N, C-alpha and C positions, 0 to 999 in steps of 0.2 A: 675340307670344310663343303659346306652346302646346306640345302634345305633338308629338313626331317622329310622323310618319304616311306611310302608304303614299298614293300617287296612283293612285287607281282606274281613271281613264280610259284610261291608257297600256296597250298590248298588252305581252305579254311580250317582244317583241323589242324596243319601245321602251323598257322599263323599266331598261334599260342605259344609264346616263347619259352613258357613253363613246360609245355608238352615236348617241345623239341629238345631242351634242355635234359629233361629227364629220360627221353627215348633213345638219346642219340649214342648211347653207352660211350661217352667219352670219358666218364670218371673211373672206368674200371678197365685198365689195359688187357686184364684177362678176358674180356669179352670178345677180343678179337682172336684168341687161340683156343676157344673151347671146341669141344668135338662136334663135329656136324659136317655137312657136305662142303665141298671146296666151293668158293666164292671166287668172283672176278676181281682181283684186287685192284687193278686199274679202275674199273667201275666204282667199287667202294670208295676209292680215294677221290674219284671226282665227285661223288655224292657228299664226302666228308666236306669238301673245298667249297662245293656249292651252298652247303648249311652255314658254313663259317662266313662266307661273305654275305650272307642274309644277316647273321648277327652283328657283323663290323656296321653294316648298313642301320641296324637297329639301335647302336650306340648313339645315333643323331636323333633318335625318336623324341616327341615331346613329352611323352609320358616317363617319369624319372623310374616308375616300377619297372618298365620295358627296357630302358636304358640299362638298370642294375643288373635285369635277369640276362641281358645280353652280353653283359661283361662277365657275369659268372659262368655262362655258358663257353664263352672263348676261354677263361681261366682252366675250366674243366678240360677242355681239348688241348691247351698247351701243355697242360701237366702230365697227360696221358699220352702224347703222340710226339713225335718230332716232324716239325713242319717247317722247315729252314727255307726251302725254296717259296713255300706260300707266305711266309712271313718277310721274307727278304722282299718281295714285290710290293708289299702293302704296308711297310715299316713306317712310312710317314703318315699314312692314313690313320694306321693304328695308333701313331704317337700323338696326332692331333686330338682323337677322340678321347685318349686318356688324358691328355692335358685339359681338354673342355670339361670332362667329368670331375677333375680335381679341382679345377677352378670354380666351376659354377654347381657342383653337386651339392647334395646334405651328405651326412655323415656315413651313411650305408653306401651310397654311391661312390665316395670319395675312397672307402677301404677297398671296395671291389676293383677300382680303377688302379688303385698302389698295388694290388696283388697282380692285377694284369701287367702292370709295367714290369713288376719281378720277373715275371714269367716270359715276357718279351725279350728281356735281356738273356735270360737263360737260354731260348731258342736261339737268339743271335750269337751268343758268345762274345769273346772279345775281337774287337776289330775297329775299323772307321766308322762303319755303319752304326755300330753299338753305341759310339762315342757321340755321334751326332744326336742318337736319341737322348742321350744322358745330358747332352748340352741344353736340349729344350726342356727336359723335364726336371732336371736337378734343382735350378732355380725356383721353379713351381713347389717342389717338394720341400726344400729348406724354409721357404715361406709359410707353409702350412705348419712344419714342424714348430717354427718359432712363433706362430700365431695363437696367442693367449684367449682369443674368443672362438676359435675352432674348436669342434669336439675333440675330447680326448682320444677317443677311438681313430678318429680320423689322422690325428697328429701321431698317434701310435703307429698305425699303418703306414704312415708316410717316413716315419724315422726309420723302420724296418726297410723300407723299400730304398730309401736312400744309401743305406749302408750297402745292400745287396747289390744294387745297381752300381754303385761306386767300385766295389770290391771286382764286379765282372769287367768293366768296361775300361777304367781310367788307367791311363798310362802317364798322366800328368801329376807328378808329385805333388804340385802346389794345390791341385784339385783335391787329393786327397787328404791332405792335410786340413784345407778348407771345410770339407766335409767332416772330419772327425772334430774340428773346433766347434761346428754348429752341434753336433750330438754331445760333445763336453759339456757345453753351456746348458743342456739340458738334464744330463744325469747328475752333474755336479750339484744340483739344487738340493738333491737328496742328502747331500753330506750336512746340510744345516738342519735337518730334520730335527735333532736333538734342541736346537736353539729356536725352531718355529714354533711360536706360541699357537698358531692356527693349526691343530692337529688334523682338522677334518680336510683342510686344503690340501695337504701335503700326501695324506691317504689317498685321496681322490686322484691325485698326480701320479701315484706309484705305478700304474701299468705303464705309463709313458717313460717313466726313469728306468724301468726295466729294459723296455724295447730299444731306447736310447743306449743304454751301457752294453747290450748284446751286439748292438750293430757296429758301436765303436770298438768293441774286443775283436769282431771280425776283421775290421780295418787294420786294426794293430798287427795282426799276423801277416800282413804283406808290408808293412812298414820297414825302411831302412834300420839297421842295428841301433846307429846312432840316434834316430828318433825313438826307438823302443826304449832305450836306456833313458831318454828324458821323459818320457810317459810314465815309466816305472817309479822313478825319483818323484813325480809329481803325486801318483795315485797310489803307490803301495801302503803308504801310512794312513791314508784317508779310507780306502774301501773298507777295513776292517769295521767301520764304524756302522757300515749297512747290515752285519751280520745280526745287529740286533733290531733290525725292522720288525714289525708286526708281519708284514705281508710274507708268506712263503715264498712266492716266486722271487721277490728281491733278494731274500736270504740265499736262495739258491743260486740266482745270476751272480750275487757278489762272491760267494764260496768259489764257483767255477773260474770266475775271471781272476780270482786271487791265484788259483790253481796254474793257469795260464801264465800269469804274470810271473810266477816263481820259476815256471819251465823256461821262458824266455831269458829272464835274467840269469840263470844257470847257465843258458847256452852262450850268452854273451860273455859271462865271467865265471870260469868254473868254481872260484873260491867266493862266490858272491855270500854276504852275510846280512841277514835282517837283524836289526837291533833288538826287536820287540818280539822275537820268535817264541818265547816263552807264553806270553800273553796271549798271543796269536793262536798258538796249540791249544792252549787251555779253552779258548772260545770254540775252535773247532771240534775239540773232543766233547765239550758239553753239547754241541748241536748233533753231533754224531751219535750221542747216547741219549739225546733228548725225550723225556718221559712224562712232559707235563700234561696233566689230566685235561686242562681246558683245550688241546688242541685236538683236532680229528685224528683218528687212527691211519687213515690214509695218507695225510700230510704227513705225520710223524714217521710213518714207513719210508715215504719219498725223502724226506729230509734226512733221515739217519743213514739211507743208501748213498744219497750224494756226498754228504760230508764223511764217509767213512773213507771214500776215494780221494776227497780232498785233502784230508788230512794225511793219507798215505802220500800224496803228491807233496806237500808241503814239508813233511817231516821225513820221508823216507826217500823222496825223489822216485816214487814208484807210480806206474800207471796200469790198471786192470786192461789188458788187451781183448778187444772184442772184435768178434769176427761178423762181416756182414754178408751174406749170400744173395747173388743176382745172377739168375740163369745158371751156367756152368762155371762162373767165376766166383771168387772169394777176395774180398778185400778186410785187410786188418787194420783196426783203428788203435794205433799205438802211442798216441800222445795227446796232449789236451787241444794243441792247435788242430790236430785232424778232426778231433771230436767235435769242438765248436762249429768247424766249418760244416761238417756233415750232418750235423743237427739243424744247423741254420737251413740248408736246402732242403732237407728233410721235411722242415716244417713248411715251406712254400710248395713243394712239389706231392706232398702226402702219399698217397698209394703210387703214383708215378715214380717214385725215387728211383725204384729198381730199374724200371725201363730206361731212364735217363742214365744211370750209371752203366747201362749196356751200350746205349747208343749215343749218346750225346758227347760230341768230341770236346767242347769245353768242360764239362764235369770229370771226364776221364783224363783230360790234362791237369785239372786241379788235383785229382787225388793220385796222378802219376800211375794210370793204368794203361797207358799206351793205346794204339788204334784199336776201334771195336771188333771184338772176335766175331769173325764171320763163319756162321755155319749153315751148311745146306739144309734142304728140306728133309733129307732123309736121317741127318743126324738129329735134327731137332724132333722127329717122330718117333726115334728111338728113345730120346730122353723123356718124351711125354709120357705120363701114366694116364691110362684110361679112365673114365668115370666109374666104371664097375670096379676096377682094381683099387680106385681110391676108396670107394664105398666099402670093400671088404677090409682093407687098411683100416680105416676108422673105425667099423664095427669091432675088430679084434682088440684095437687100442682101448674102445670103449667098455669092453667086456673085462679086459685086464685090470683098468682103473676101479671098475666096480667091485671085482674082488678083492683087490688091495685094500679098498676102501672098507668093504664089508667085514674084513679081519680086524681092522684098527677100531672099528666101531664096536666088534663083539670084546675087544680087550678093553675099552672103556667102560662097557656095560658090565664086566666081570668085576672090574676093580670099584664100580659104583656100589654093586651088591654087596662086595665085600665090606666095604666100609659102612 
């Protein structure tokens, strides 16, 4: 805590928080590895930490716009760099700032604070210190999620934050079940959509229901098997009703959750049998081949792609393996549980996901990647492609694409003239 104060060391030009957040280079990890003269890493780190201290101070500013910009700048830094020691020393100060912004801020500031809370826990990983952070922020997040007078965007951000932070830090099974119950109370309201006479209201709340469902699904992946069985019995017959929702994101969230539930159910019981399998596969097949003209082409393409995979999972117990490259390493996503976890962290880390997969001990433990691969400067230099080589490669690829497309265009032109 403390009174709002000015940050003296910054010059007039740097005092603009927008200027600092855009010029710092936090948002692009690649900016630290571009070709150029060698820099003093220790001095660069000190400069970075000096700026971050200024942003932390500015989260106490009287101006809401300045507070929000400071939160966004901290988010950008935390997503693109590993700052464990810096964060560890200031975790309580950061927690107090986040709590104050969520409690007293307006919608955009609450969203930014909730996003920073996620990244704070990602930086800290699982441990006693992280549990202390969650004990402080958990009740505040739950209060906003359940507060009907708060903005939908703030409730949505807090629901996502609640799920991610609980996933990272909690070893207390009671707290895990309590958090899941809080999220269940939100998304199960979408089950009554068909019986809800006030369609406008339910549509308005859909984004909140989607976030709560996805956060709940993430937490389900770390539940004991006996609890997983209870949740499957409770929700597997109700979730298909959400496949008829007008909102594309809700249909996709429901479909992917169903695929994950079937995967978990078959892990617990190899002879798992679902009574309404025929009706469910008909629904999924219709969504995988949807050609309704009143829907946007992009939405139809995305929906068909997702539900082809969901149908394969439910009907054939199959999953299309994906490969993720980061640095010299490769990770294979070969199940719905892993896919759900990866997509969740990718959403909050953005372009910093690859960097964190390489260096963040917590994420590497989650995806069973082992300790970070240590590469010396000489090895990194041999792996790196110079700007000139990249330029030559891109030019050659561009020419090849142009030739291939020209041939296709010529064929179409000939056919047109013929007819």
